[in-house]
DORO-408809 format. One record per residue (C-alpha): x, y, z; residue number from 0. Coordinates in nm, 2 decimals, m for minus. Layout:
# DORO-408809
     c1     c2     c3   k
      X      Y      Z NUM
...
This chain:
# DORO-408809
     c1     c2     c3   k
   0.69   1.15   0.55   0
   0.49   0.88   0.73   1
   0.32   1.11   0.99   2
   0.09   0.96   1.25   3
  m0.14   1.22   1.39   4
  m0.26   1.19   1.75   5
  m0.63   1.25   1.81   6
  m0.83   1.26   2.13   7
  m1.18   1.11   2.13   8
  m1.47   1.30   2.29   9
  m1.49   1.35   2.67  10
  m1.79   1.17   2.81  11
  m1.88   1.41   3.10  12
  m1.95   1.78   3.10  13
  m1.90   1.94   3.44  14
  m1.92   1.58   3.59  15
  m2.26   1.52   3.43  16
  m2.35   1.31   3.13  17
  m2.50   1.52   2.84  18
  m2.59   1.29   2.54  19
  m2.68   1.58   2.31  20
  m2.34   1.75   2.38  21
  m2.16   1.41   2.35  22
  m2.31   1.36   2.01  23
  m2.20   1.70   1.90  24
  m1.85   1.63   2.02  25
  m1.85   1.29   1.84  26
  m1.94   1.47   1.51  27
  m1.65   1.72   1.58  28
  m1.42   1.42   1.64  29
  m1.52   1.26   1.31  30
  m1.48   1.58   1.12  31
  m1.13   1.62   1.26  32
  m1.05   1.27   1.15  33
  m1.18   1.35   0.80  34
  m0.96   1.66   0.79  35
  m0.65   1.47   0.90  36
  m0.72   1.20   0.64  37
  m0.66   1.47   0.37  38
  m0.30   1.48   0.47  39
  m0.20   1.15   0.62  40
  m0.36   0.80   0.65  41
  m0.21   0.74   0.99  42
  m0.42   0.83   1.30  43
  m0.35   0.73   1.66  44
  m0.64   0.75   1.90  45
  m0.57   0.82   2.27  46
  m0.73   0.66   2.57  47
  m0.87   0.89   2.84  48
  m0.57   1.13   2.86  49
  m0.51   1.27   3.22  50
  m0.75   1.01   3.35  51
  m1.06   1.20   3.22  52
  m1.33   0.96   3.09  53
  m1.35   0.96   2.71  54
  m1.49   0.74   2.44  55
  m1.30   0.41   2.43  56
  m1.02   0.44   2.18  57
  m1.14   0.11   2.02  58
  m1.50   0.23   1.99  59
  m1.38   0.57   1.86  60
  m1.18   0.38   1.59  61
  m1.49   0.18   1.49  62
  m1.70   0.50   1.46  63
  m1.42   0.65   1.25  64
  m1.42   0.35   1.02  65
  m1.80   0.34   0.99  66
  m1.82   0.71   0.90  67
  m1.51   0.76   0.68  68
  m1.59   0.47   0.45  69
  m1.42   0.64   0.15  70
  m1.09   0.69   0.32  71
  m0.81   0.43   0.36  72
  m0.71   0.48   0.72  73
  m0.43   0.32   0.92  74
  m0.55   0.34   1.28  75
  m0.37   0.26   1.60  76
  m0.50   0.31   1.96  77
  m0.38   0.36   2.31  78
  m0.51   0.13   2.59  79
  m0.48   0.23   2.95  80
  m0.40  m0.08   3.15  81
  m0.46   0.07   3.50  82
  m0.84   0.09   3.43  83
  m0.87  m0.27   3.32  84
  m0.81  m0.63   3.42  85
  m0.67  m0.89   3.18  86
  m1.02  m1.02   3.08  87
  m1.13  m0.68   2.96  88
  m0.79  m0.62   2.79  89
  m0.82  m0.94   2.60  90
  m1.17  m0.84   2.50  91
  m1.04  m0.50   2.37  92
  m0.75  m0.66   2.18  93
  m0.99  m0.91   2.02  94
  m1.22  m0.62   1.91  95
  m0.92  m0.44   1.77  96
  m0.81  m0.74   1.57  97
  m1.15  m0.79   1.42  98
  m1.17  m0.42   1.33  99
  m0.83  m0.45   1.16 100
  m0.67  m0.18   1.38 101
  m0.30  m0.17   1.30 102
  m0.16  m0.15   1.65 103
  m0.22  m0.10   2.02 104
   0.00   0.11   2.25 105
  m0.03  m0.01   2.61 106
   0.02   0.26   2.87 107
  m0.04   0.27   3.24 108
  m0.20   0.61   3.21 109
  m0.25   0.89   3.45 110
  m0.45   0.85   3.78 111
  m0.82   0.82   3.68 112
  m1.06   1.10   3.77 113
  m1.29   0.85   3.94 114
  m1.15   0.58   4.17 115
  m1.32   0.34   4.41 116
  m1.08   0.44   4.68 117
  m0.77   0.64   4.75 118
  m0.57   0.31   4.75 119
  m0.68   0.20   4.41 120
  m0.39   0.08   4.20 121
  m0.31  m0.04   3.85 122
  m0.47  m0.38   3.78 123
  m0.24  m0.46   3.49 124
   0.12  m0.34   3.41 125
   0.17  m0.26   3.04 126
   0.49  m0.47   3.01 127
   0.32  m0.77   3.17 128
   0.02  m0.72   2.94 129
   0.24  m0.74   2.63 130
   0.41  m1.05   2.76 131
   0.08  m1.23   2.83 132
  m0.08  m1.12   2.50 133
   0.23  m1.24   2.31 134
   0.22  m1.58   2.49 135
  m0.15  m1.62   2.37 136
  m0.05  m1.53   2.01 137
  m0.20  m1.19   1.97 138
   0.14  m1.05   1.85 139
   0.08  m1.24   1.52 140
  m0.25  m1.06   1.47 141
  m0.18  m0.70   1.57 142
   0.11  m0.48   1.66 143
   0.16  m0.47   2.04 144
   0.35  m0.15   2.14 145
   0.49   0.00   2.45 146
   0.57   0.36   2.56 147
   0.92   0.45   2.67 148
   1.06   0.78   2.81 149
   1.27   1.01   2.59 150
   1.56   0.93   2.82 151
   1.63   0.59   2.97 152
   1.72   0.63   3.34 153
   1.61   0.29   3.48 154
   1.79   0.02   3.29 155
   1.61  m0.26   3.48 156
   1.27  m0.14   3.38 157
   1.38  m0.08   3.03 158
   1.52  m0.43   3.00 159
   1.20  m0.57   3.12 160
   1.02  m0.39   2.84 161
   1.27  m0.51   2.59 162
   1.22  m0.87   2.72 163
   0.84  m0.85   2.66 164
   0.92  m0.82   2.29 165
   0.69  m0.54   2.18 166
   0.66  m0.46   1.81 167
   0.73  m0.09   1.86 168
   0.85   0.15   2.13 169
   0.67   0.49   2.11 170
   0.85   0.76   2.29 171
   0.72   1.03   2.52 172
   0.75   1.38   2.37 173
   1.11   1.43   2.24 174
   1.33   1.72   2.34 175
   1.61   1.68   2.08 176
   1.74   1.48   1.79 177
   2.01   1.34   2.01 178
   1.75   1.17   2.23 179
   1.62   0.98   1.93 180
   1.97   0.87   1.83 181
   2.05   0.75   2.18 182
   1.73   0.55   2.19 183
   1.80   0.40   1.85 184
   2.14   0.29   1.96 185
   1.98   0.12   2.26 186
   1.71  m0.08   2.07 187
   1.90  m0.15   1.74 188
   2.02  m0.49   1.85 189
   1.67  m0.58   1.98 190
   1.49  m0.55   1.64 191
   1.22  m0.32   1.79 192
   1.09  m0.03   1.59 193
   1.11   0.32   1.73 194
   0.85   0.59   1.68 195
   0.93   0.93   1.83 196
   0.65   1.15   1.96 197
   0.69   1.52   1.89 198
   0.47   1.80   2.02 199
   0.39   2.09   1.80 200
   0.55   2.40   1.96 201
   0.29   2.67   2.01 202
   0.16   2.90   2.27 203
  m0.16   2.69   2.32 204
   0.06   2.38   2.38 205
   0.29   2.54   2.63 206
   0.09   2.42   2.93 207
   0.09   2.06   2.81 208
   0.46   2.09   2.75 209
   0.52   2.23   3.10 210
   0.32   1.94   3.26 211
   0.56   1.68   3.12 212
   0.88   1.89   3.15 213
   0.92   1.92   2.77 214
   1.19   2.16   2.64 215
   1.13   2.23   2.27 216
   1.39   2.51   2.25 217
   1.60   2.30   2.01 218
   1.32   2.30   1.74 219
   1.07   2.57   1.81 220
   1.22   2.81   1.57 221
   1.25   2.56   1.28 222
   1.00   2.29   1.35 223
   0.97   2.17   0.99 224
   1.34   2.14   0.96 225
   1.35   1.94   1.28 226
   1.09   1.70   1.15 227
   1.28   1.64   0.84 228
   1.59   1.57   1.04 229
   1.40   1.33   1.26 230
   1.26   1.15   0.96 231
   1.61   1.06   0.85 232
   1.64   0.86   1.18 233
   1.31   0.68   1.18 234
   1.03   0.55   0.95 235
   0.74   0.71   1.13 236
   0.68   1.02   1.35 237
   0.39   1.07   1.59 238
   0.27   1.43   1.59 239
   0.08   1.56   1.89 240
  m0.08   1.90   1.94 241
  m0.30   1.84   2.25 242
  m0.45   2.19   2.28 243
  m0.43   2.32   1.92 244
  m0.58   2.10   1.65 245
  m0.56   2.38   1.39 246
  m0.19   2.44   1.44 247
  m0.13   2.07   1.41 248
  m0.31   2.06   1.08 249
  m0.11   2.35   0.95 250
   0.21   2.14   1.02 251
   0.06   1.85   0.83 252
  m0.02   2.07   0.53 253
   0.34   2.18   0.51 254
   0.52   1.85   0.55 255
   0.30   1.59   0.38 256
């Protein structure tokens, strides 16, 4: 299976204070986790400040990974939060990613940031508009430009706008069932857009994360490996996320790769 494993870079602040010594420890922990993942899959996806909490830039984290895991052939992709950045800074990040030979960038609006200039702060850049502009500049020929879509399409107008921006790949929010994947495949098949489903590892430690996004994993929690094999018959790649239990995520990798 082509399994992409999602990895969070280190948080920058500790109790709302910067602690460089602790940050360096967390960076070493991050790099060690990447090294462990590389024993089972060459695909790693680095997130960008999940829940709006400041973390290492996904692009910088990818560079650190490449510099420190020099004997490993990695295929790295990164999330980019657009609500934190204007188009100048996004173009800078995409250029950095191209020069680093990062495989692809997933543009997301992201959760409300923990630090805002005012209560009325709003997104500077919409992910779909970002993709459209970057494609017009020619970045789509240098790096995969990807968008996130919900596991169920309820707003056809918004979905069509995403399709019209011509992303390389749609990466889903966490999937509840195999039928959701099949329905999404039917929607995008005529569009020549790749689909990568995101699937959360069902575990007690991940229950809170699942509840936050309304995820119902009842269809697959009793036979997760069987479910992954079924999903893999529908798509070329699967993105595995285990936000609160790295060890359980690795146990899944050991069994399926």
